RONU-940389 format. One record per residue (C-alpha): chain; residue in one letter; x, y, z; residue number from 0. Coordinates in steps of 0.5 Angstrom, whole numbers, padded with zeros to 4 digits. Layout:
BEGIN
kette;rest;X;Y;Z;nr
A;a;X;Y;Z;NUM .
...
END
This chain:
BEGIN
kette;rest;X;Y;Z;nr
A;m;0027;-0231;0178;0 .
A;i;0033;-0231;0183;1 .
A;l;0036;-0236;0179;2 .
A;n;0035;-0233;0173;3 .
A;v;0038;-0226;0175;4 .
A;i;0044;-0230;0178;5 .
A;f;0045;-0234;0171;6 .
A;l;0045;-0227;0168;7 .
A;f;0050;-0224;0172;8 .
A;f;0054;-0230;0171;9 .
A;v;0054;-0230;0164;10 .
A;v;0055;-0222;0164;11 .
A;y;0061;-0223;0168;12 .
A;l;0064;-0229;0163;13 .
A;l;0063;-0224;0157;14 .
A;i;0067;-0219;0161;15 .
A;q;0072;-0223;0163;16 .
A;a;0073;-0226;0156;17 .
A;i;0073;-0219;0153;18 .
A;i;0079;-0217;0158;19 .
A;e;0083;-0223;0156;20 .
A;k;0083;-0222;0149;21 .
A;r;0085;-0215;0150;22 .
A;p;0093;-0214;0148;23 .
A;p;0098;-0214;0154;24 .
A;y;0100;-0207;0151;25 .
A;k;0097;-0200;0149;26 .
A;k;0100;-0196;0144;27 .
A;m;0102;-0189;0146;28 .
A;r;0105;-0182;0144;29 .
A;r;0112;-0183;0145;30 .
A;s;0116;-0180;0151;31 .
A;i;0121;-0183;0155;32 .
A;g;0120;-0181;0162;33 .
A;f;0115;-0180;0167;34 .
A;r;0112;-0174;0171;35 .
A;g;0114;-0175;0178;36 .
A;g;0118;-0181;0177;37 .
A;k;0125;-0182;0179;38 .
A;i;0131;-0185;0175;39 .
A;i;0134;-0191;0179;40 .
A;y;0138;-0195;0174;41 .
A;i;0141;-0193;0167;42 .
A;d;0144;-0198;0163;43 .
A;k;0150;-0193;0161;44 .
A;q;0156;-0190;0165;45 .
A;q;0156;-0183;0166;46 .
A;e;0162;-0178;0168;47 .
A;v;0157;-0174;0173;48 .
A;k;0153;-0179;0177;49 .
A;e;0147;-0178;0181;50 .
A;k;0146;-0180;0188;51 .
A;g;0141;-0186;0188;52 .
A;v;0142;-0188;0181;53 .
A;t;0145;-0195;0179;54 .
A;y;0149;-0194;0172;55 .
A;g;0151;-0200;0168;56 .
A;k;0150;-0206;0172;57 .
A;l;0148;-0212;0170;58 .
A;l;0142;-0215;0174;59 .
A;k;0142;-0222;0175;60 .
A;s;0136;-0226;0177;61 .
A;d;0138;-0233;0180;62 .
A;k;0131;-0235;0181;63 .
A;y;0130;-0235;0174;64 .
A;g;0137;-0236;0171;65 .
A;l;0136;-0229;0167;66 .
A;s;0141;-0223;0167;67 .
A;g;0140;-0216;0163;68 .
A;k;0141;-0209;0163;69 .
A;p;0134;-0205;0162;70 .
A;d;0136;-0198;0159;71 .
A;y;0132;-0195;0165;72 .
A;i;0128;-0196;0171;73 .
A;y;0124;-0191;0174;74 .
A;q;0121;-0191;0180;75 .
A;l;0114;-0188;0181;76 .
A;g;0112;-0188;0188;77 .
A;e;0113;-0196;0190;78 .
A;e;0112;-0198;0183;79 .
A;l;0118;-0200;0179;80 .
A;v;0118;-0199;0171;81 .
A;p;0123;-0201;0166;82 .
A;i;0124;-0197;0160;83 .
A;e;0127;-0200;0153;84 .
A;l;0129;-0196;0148;85 .
A;k;0129;-0199;0141;86 .
A;s;0133;-0195;0134;87 .
A;s;0128;-0199;0130;88 .
A;e;0120;-0196;0128;89 .
A;a;0114;-0200;0130;90 .
A;d;0107;-0200;0127;91 .
A;d;0101;-0202;0130;92 .
A;s;0104;-0207;0136;93 .
A;p;0111;-0208;0139;94 .
A;y;0115;-0213;0136;95 .
A;y;0115;-0220;0140;96 .
A;k;0122;-0221;0141;97 .
A;d;0122;-0214;0145;98 .
A;v;0116;-0216;0149;99 .
A;m;0119;-0222;0151;100 .
A;q;0126;-0218;0153;101 .
A;l;0121;-0213;0157;102 .
A;v;0118;-0219;0160;103 .
A;a;0125;-0222;0162;104 .
A;y;0126;-0215;0165;105 .
A;f;0120;-0216;0169;106 .
A;l;0122;-0222;0172;107 .
A;i;0129;-0220;0173;108 .
A;i;0127;-0213;0177;109 .
A;e;0122;-0217;0181;110 .
A;d;0128;-0222;0184;111 .
A;v;0133;-0216;0184;112 .
A;y;0129;-0211;0188;113 .
A;n;0124;-0215;0191;114 .
A;k;0118;-0211;0188;115 .
A;k;0112;-0213;0183;116 .
A;v;0113;-0210;0176;117 .
A;r;0106;-0208;0173;118 .
A;r;0108;-0205;0167;119 .
A;g;0114;-0203;0162;120 .
A;r;0115;-0199;0156;121 .
A;i;0118;-0200;0149;122 .
A;v;0120;-0194;0146;123 .
A;y;0121;-0194;0138;124 .
A;r;0123;-0188;0134;125 .
A;n;0116;-0187;0132;126 .
A;t;0112;-0189;0137;127 .
A;m;0111;-0192;0144;128 .
A;f;0108;-0198;0147;129 .
A;e;0106;-0199;0155;130 .
A;v;0106;-0207;0156;131 .
A;y;0103;-0210;0162;132 .
A;n;0106;-0216;0166;133 .
A;k;0101;-0221;0165;134 .
A;k;0102;-0228;0167;135 .
A;y;0101;-0231;0161;136 .
A;l;0107;-0227;0158;137 .
A;k;0111;-0230;0164;138 .
A;k;0109;-0237;0162;139 .
A;e;0111;-0236;0155;140 .
A;l;0118;-0233;0157;141 .
A;l;0119;-0238;0161;142 .
A;n;0117;-0243;0156;143 .
A;l;0122;-0240;0151;144 .
A;v;0128;-0240;0156;145 .
A;d;0127;-0247;0157;146 .
A;k;0127;-0249;0150;147 .
A;m;0133;-0245;0149;148 .
A;k;0136;-0249;0155;149 .
A;k;0134;-0255;0152;150 .
A;m;0137;-0253;0145;151 .
A;k;0144;-0251;0148;152 .
A;q;0144;-0258;0151;153 .
A;g;0142;-0261;0145;154 .
A;n;0136;-0264;0147;155 .
A;y;0131;-0260;0143;156 .
A;f;0131;-0258;0136;157 .
A;p;0125;-0254;0133;158 .
A;e;0122;-0257;0126;159 .
A;i;0123;-0251;0122;160 .
A;k;0126;-0249;0116;161 .
A;p;0130;-0243;0116;162 .
A;s;0128;-0237;0113;163 .
A;f;0128;-0229;0113;164 .
A;a;0121;-0228;0115;165 .
A;l;0121;-0233;0121;166 .
A;c;0128;-0232;0124;167 .
A;r;0128;-0225;0123;168 .
A;f;0125;-0223;0130;169 .
A;c;0126;-0230;0133;170 .
A;p;0129;-0229;0140;171 .
A;c;0133;-0235;0139;172 .
A;r;0137;-0232;0133;173 .
A;g;0144;-0230;0134;174 .
A;t;0144;-0234;0141;175 .
A;v;0143;-0241;0142;176 .
A;c;0140;-0242;0135;177 .
A;e;0145;-0244;0129;178 .
A;i;0139;-0246;0124;179 .
A;y;0139;-0239;0121;180 .
A;n;0146;-0238;0121;181 .
A;d;0148;-0244;0118;182 .
A;a;0143;-0243;0112;183 .
A;s;0145;-0237;0111;184 .
A;k;0153;-0239;0109;185 .
END
């Protein structure tokens, strides 16, 4: 009897875990940029009038991951740091893959530079906003992409795809280390 109860709890636990893992790493939200009670600590633009305690337009570099970037904003909510990336395009039911990978790169950069774990970030499109959560598999996916980009740059990796607008349009390698789409469009 006790074994049946333990087995039942174990099965329920596995089902809940499977449901959690299948949820997307983002949540669609009503569009807004700031946070109530939040404080801006970083802005990616120069200002004529500067606020004390805010970093303006500095390139953030992570030596640990070999990444650098400039998120549009970083808010501080208590001890939590939240990067925000503004986009001029519109999105439908999910954020674009390249934008999610860009935000995940900011998670890693901020964790290295500020020495604080980042739990979430936001991508704000013209028509909607997504809160993206810092998941291990997203970090792994980004580091895999970075590794492939390094190999492409060194000439040690050549993806086996034919260039096409549909495939290359949102690829994070387009216009950086990949010349495939650019060569085909000439």
